[in-house]
N, C-alpha and C positions, 0 to 999 in steps of 0.2 A: 808509255812512249820511251823508246831507247835513244839515248843521246850518244853520238859517236864523234870521233875526231873530225869527220867530214862536217858535222854541225859546227864545230869550233872553227874550222877553216872557212866555212861559209860566213861566219861572223867575225872573221879575222880583224877587220877594221876596228872593232870594239877593243881588241887586245893591244893593237899597235898604235893607238892614238897617243899613248903615254910613252915617252922615251924609256928604254930599258933601265938606265941608271936611276931614274926617278922611281920607277916601279920597284926596283930592288930595294931602294931606301924605304919606301912605304911598306913593303912586305916585311922587311926586317924590323921596322918600328911598329908593326901590327896596326897600322893606321886604319881607322874606320872611315873609309872613303865614302861609303854609301850614305852615311849621315850628312856628309858635306854636299852630296848631290841629290838630296831628297826630292826636290822639285823636278829635276831632270828625270829621275827614276819614275816618278808618278806620271809625268807627261809622256815619257817614252812608252811606258807600259800601257797607258790609255790609248795609244795610237797603234798598238800591235793588233794583228789579226788574231782570231781565236786560236788558230794553229800555232802561232808564235807564242801566245800566252801559255798554251799547253806545254810548249818546250821550256819556257821559263819555270813553270810550276814543276816540271820533271827535274830540272837541275836543282831547284831549291829543296827537293826531297831526296836527292842523291847523297850517298856517303862521300865524304871528302876524298877518301882514298880512290874511289872510282873516278871522281872528277879529275884528280891529279893524274891518274893513269891515262885518261882521255887527253888531257893537256899534253902529257909527255908524247903520246902517239902523234898528236898534231904538231908538236915541236919537231919531232923527227922527220915528219913529212915536209915541213915548211922551213925549218931552220930559224924561225922567229925567236929571238932572245926572250921576249916577253912571255911566251908560252913556256919556255924552259924555266924561267924564274918562278912562275906560278906552279909548275909541275914539281919543283924542288920540295922535298919534305919540310924544309924550314919555313915554307910559306903556308903550311897547313893552318896555323892559327889566324893568319891574315885572311885566308879564304873563309874560315869559320865565322870570324867576326863580321865580315862584309855580307856573307849570305844570310846570317842571322838578322842583320840590320835590314836587309832587303825584304826578308820574310815579314819583319815587323812593319815596315813601311807599307807593303802591299796589303797586309791584313787590316791595317788601320784605314787605308784609303779605299780598298775594294771589297771589304767585308766578306771574306770567304770565297772570293773569285778563284 
């Protein structure tokens, strides 16, 4: 499954819930947000359709550079600051940390889903 900027735009609400100045601080600090939201991740994933789960799995397998390129394209289309923050190369470690944690959470809870 190929993930595009249109997929990001479709899920824009997930990216814009957090004010940009807070997201910037978390990204700079390489905060592991996924560990803090473990129960919400588990609950949210359990409620997804199989198609949406497939999208999540596709993102979790992607290279961070590809993810950031998609985020940049979505940022250019929407102008949303949060997407620009995540697309910035300085946010790479933040994304790696959080995607890694999400992988761990899902593998523990859903055993190979």
